[in-house]
C-alpha positions in Angstrom: 0.0 0.0 0.1 2.8 2.4 0.7 4.4 1.7 -2.6 1.0 2.3 -4.4 0.6 5.6 -2.4 4.2 6.6 -3.3 3.4 6.1 -7.0 0.2 7.8 -7.0 2.0 10.9 -5.3 4.7 10.8 -8.0 2.0 10.9 -10.8 0.2 13.7 -9.1 3.4 15.6 -9.0 4.3 15.1 -12.5 0.9 15.9 -13.7 0.8 19.3 -11.9 4.2 20.1 -13.4 3.2 19.7 -17.1 1.7 22.6 -18.9 -2.0 22.2 -19.6 -2.7 23.1 -23.2 -5.6 25.5 -23.7 -8.3 25.1 -26.2 -7.5 26.9 -29.3 -9.1 30.4 -29.7 -12.4 30.1 -31.7 -12.3 32.4 -34.4 -14.8 33.0 -37.3 -13.8 34.6 -40.5 -16.3 36.0 -42.7 -15.1 34.6 -46.1 -12.2 32.5 -47.5 -9.6 35.1 -48.0 -9.8 36.5 -44.7 -10.0 32.9 -43.1 -6.5 32.2 -45.0 -5.0 35.2 -43.3 -6.2 34.2 -39.9 -5.0 30.6 -40.3 -1.4 32.0 -41.3 -1.2 34.4 -38.2 -3.0 32.0 -35.6 -1.4 28.8 -36.6 -2.3 25.7 -34.3 -3.4 28.3 -31.6 -6.6 29.1 -33.4 -9.6 27.1 -34.6 -10.8 29.0 -37.6 -14.4 28.6 -39.1 -15.2 30.4 -42.3 -18.6 31.5 -43.1 -18.5 32.0 -47.0 -16.2 29.2 -48.0 -14.1 28.6 -51.1 -15.9 29.0 -54.4 -18.7 31.0 -52.8 -19.8 34.5 -53.4 -19.9 36.7 -50.2 -22.0 39.3 -52.2 -25.1 37.3 -52.5 -24.5 35.0 -49.5 -27.4 34.0 -47.3 -26.4 32.6 -43.7 -27.8 29.5 -42.5 -28.8 28.4 -38.9 -25.6 26.5 -38.7 -23.8 29.8 -39.2 -25.7 31.5 -36.2 -24.5 28.6 -34.2 -20.8 29.0 -35.3 -20.9 32.9 -34.7 -22.4 32.2 -31.3 -19.5 30.0 -30.3 -16.7 32.3 -31.4 -14.5 34.5 -29.2 -13.4 36.8 -32.4 -15.2 37.5 -35.7 -12.8 38.8 -38.3 -14.5 40.7 -41.1 -13.3 42.5 -44.3 -15.6 45.7 -43.6 -16.0 48.3 -45.9 -19.5 47.1 -46.6 -18.6 43.8 -47.9 -20.5 41.6 -45.4 -24.0 43.5 -45.5 -25.6 40.2 -44.2 -23.4 40.0 -41.0 -24.8 42.4 -38.5 -28.2 40.6 -38.6 -26.4 37.1 -38.3 -24.4 38.4 -35.2 -27.6 40.0 -33.5 -29.7 36.8 -34.2 -27.0 34.5 -32.9 -26.7 36.3 -29.5 -22.9 36.3 -30.0 -20.7 38.2 -27.5 -17.6 37.8 -29.7 -15.4 40.8 -30.6 -15.7 41.9 -34.0 -12.4 42.6 -35.8 -12.3 44.7 -38.9 -9.3 43.7 -40.9 -9.3 46.7 -43.2 -9.0 49.1 -40.3 -6.4 51.8 -41.3 -6.8 51.2 -45.0 -7.9 54.3 -47.1 -10.7 53.0 -49.2 -11.2 53.5 -52.8 -14.6 54.7 -53.9 -17.1 53.3 -56.4 -19.7 56.0 -56.8 -20.7 56.9 -53.3 -19.7 53.6 -51.7 -16.5 52.2 -50.5 -14.8 49.7 -52.6 -14.3 46.5 -50.3 -11.9 44.6 -52.4 -8.7 46.1 -50.6 -7.1 42.6 -50.5 -6.2 43.0 -54.3 -3.3 45.1 -53.2 -0.6 43.0 -51.5 0.4 46.4 -49.7 -3.1 46.3 -48.2 -3.0 42.7 -47.2 0.0 43.5 -44.9 -2.4 45.8 -43.0 -5.0 43.0 -42.8 -2.3 40.8 -41.3 -1.0 43.4 -38.7 -4.6 44.0 -37.7 -5.3 40.1 -37.2 -2.2 39.7 -35.3 -3.0 42.4 -32.9 -6.6 41.2 -32.5 -5.4 37.5 -31.7 -2.6 38.8 -29.4 -5.2 40.9 -27.4 -7.7 38.1 -27.1 -5.1 35.4 -26.2 -2.0 37.1 -24.6 -0.6 33.9 -23.6 0.3 33.0 -27.3 1.1 36.6 -28.4 4.7 35.7 -29.2 3.5 33.1 -31.4 1.0 35.2 -33.3 3.8 37.9 -33.9 6.2 35.2 -35.2 3.5 33.7 -37.4 2.7 37.3 -38.7 6.4 38.1 -39.2 7.0 34.8 -41.3 3.8 35.6 -43.4 4.5 39.3 -44.0 8.0 38.2 -45.5 6.2 35.8 -47.8 4.0 38.9 -48.7 6.9 41.1 -49.4 8.3 38.6 -52.0 4.8 38.1 -53.4 4.6 41.9 -54.0 8.2 41.9 -55.6 7.1 39.2 -58.0 4.0 41.3 -59.0 5.8 44.4 -59.6 8.5 42.6 -61.6 6.2 40.7 -63.8 4.2 43.8 -64.7 7.4 45.8 -65.2 8.0 43.6 -68.3 4.6 44.3 -69.9 4.4 47.0 -72.6 2.7 49.8 -71.1 0.2 50.2 -74.0 -0.9 46.6 -73.4 -1.8 47.0 -69.7 -5.5 47.1 -70.2 -8.0 44.4 -69.6 -11.8 43.7 -69.4 -12.7 41.8 -66.1 -16.2 40.5 -65.1 -16.9 42.8 -62.3 -15.1 45.8 -60.8 -13.1 43.8 -58.2 -9.6 45.0 -59.1 -9.5 48.7 -58.4 -7.0 48.3 -55.7 -4.9 46.1 -58.0 -5.0 48.5 -60.7 -4.1 51.5 -58.4 -1.1 49.7 -56.8 0.3 48.0 -60.0 -0.7 50.1 -63.0 -2.9 47.7 -65.1 -6.3 49.3 -66.1 -9.2 47.2 -65.5 -12.5 47.8 -67.2 -15.7 46.2 -66.0 -19.2 45.8 -67.5 -20.7 45.2 -64.2 -20.6 47.1 -61.0 -18.6 46.3 -57.8 -21.2 43.8 -56.7 -21.8 40.6 -58.7 -25.4 40.9 -58.0 -25.8 43.4 -60.7 -26.7 42.4 -64.4 -25.4 44.6 -67.5 -27.9 46.0 -69.7 -27.7 45.8 -73.5 -26.5 49.3 -73.5 -23.7 48.5 -70.9 -22.5 45.5 -73.1 -22.6 47.7 -76.4 -20.7 50.3 -74.7 -18.0 48.0 -73.4 -17.6 46.3 -76.9 -17.2 49.9 -78.3 -14.4 50.6 -75.7 -12.6 47.5 -76.3 -12.4 48.3 -80.1 -11.4 52.0 -79.7 -8.8 51.3 -77.0 -7.5 48.1 -78.5 -7.9 46.3 -75.3 -5.9 42.9 -75.8 -7.6 40.6 -73.2 -10.9 39.9 -71.4 -10.9 37.7 -68.2 -13.6 35.6 -66.6 -14.0 35.3 -62.9 -14.7 32.0 -60.8 -18.3 32.6 -60.1 -19.6 34.7 -62.9 -21.5 33.7 -66.0 -18.8 33.2 -68.8 -21.2 34.0 -71.8 -20.7 37.9 -71.3 -17.1 37.8 -71.7 -17.2 35.2 -74.5 -19.6 37.6 -76.5 -17.4 40.5 -75.9 -14.4 38.4 -77.1 -16.3 37.2 -80.2 -17.2 40.7 -81.2 -14.1 42.4 -80.8 -11.2 39.8 -81.2 -10.0 40.5 -77.7 -8.4 37.2 -76.2 -10.1 35.6 -73.4 -7.3 35.4 -71.0 -8.6 32.7 -68.7 -10.0 33.0 -65.2 -9.1 35.6 -62.5 -10.0 34.9 -58.9 -11.3 38.0 -57.0 -13.6 37.3 -54.1 -13.0 33.8 -53.3 -10.1 31.2 -53.0 -10.7 27.7 -54.4 -10.8 24.4 -52.8 -7.3 22.5 -52.1 -7.2 21.1 -55.6 -8.1 24.4 -57.4 -5.7 27.0 -58.8 -6.0 29.4 -55.7 -6.3 27.4 -52.4 -4.4 30.2 -50.7 -4.2 34.0 -51.1 -0.5 34.0 -52.2 -1.6 31.2 -54.7 -4.4 33.4 -55.8 -2.3 36.4 -56.7 0.3 34.4 -58.3 -2.4 32.7 -60.5 -3.8 36.0 -61.5 -0.6 37.6 -62.3 0.6 34.7 -64.6 -2.8 34.8 -66.2 -2.5 38.5 -66.9 1.3 38.7 -68.0 0.4 35.5 -70.3 -2.4 37.3 -72.0 -1.0 40.8 -72.1 2.5 40.0 -73.1 1.7 38.3 -76.3 
């Protein structure tokens, strides 16, 4: 009995000496691109749920009852902001969530589309660094015990983003200035255009909910012809027939698919943000450099 008691005492002492691993911080990201940023900064210390998953359009998203449960369980909700998630406030209210809402675009000067802010700020890699810093600071404040890990993860990811931005600028610098013009399916690339000097002309508005009129299409066809725009691009969740018609009537090349508001699944062309930017710049330079 003495020996058993001694063993039990030893086991108790060892158990109390071992660190107890806390549960990962529960974070909800509004859509796939922000979710990728949170995973890169949070690493194994966060449990990330994404409301609008890969291949889905946040502009027209309709939350489900399961989303309300996910939001209710979260400690942090990371959103893009700038009007991108118009459906989110009602979801948070209906869920009864007490989570802290983090706006990842805080500190970014928005471009305007008419009277509204353009929400697609992640299309500039420079802006993405602001997203990452905001997410790092929010995770550190919510989970101080792992703040050092969040800083280290963010630093490593920011270094990758620095390299990515150099790739983008070097690739575009090789294009003849007169050919840096494209037609894209909707106006999601204004930040990319402002940062890197490629002109995007879109037959639709900022939101993929809008549909072009016959007059809009005729105007775009006329503009493509007059400006000798060399390429038109599809996007991953818009009707390709519009771009195909513009291409057929103008002779502009269909340059492939650009990813704007969503990542793809693991087996797709753009399972991460860095993959998305690299895919887009390859597609652009391939079409415009010919």
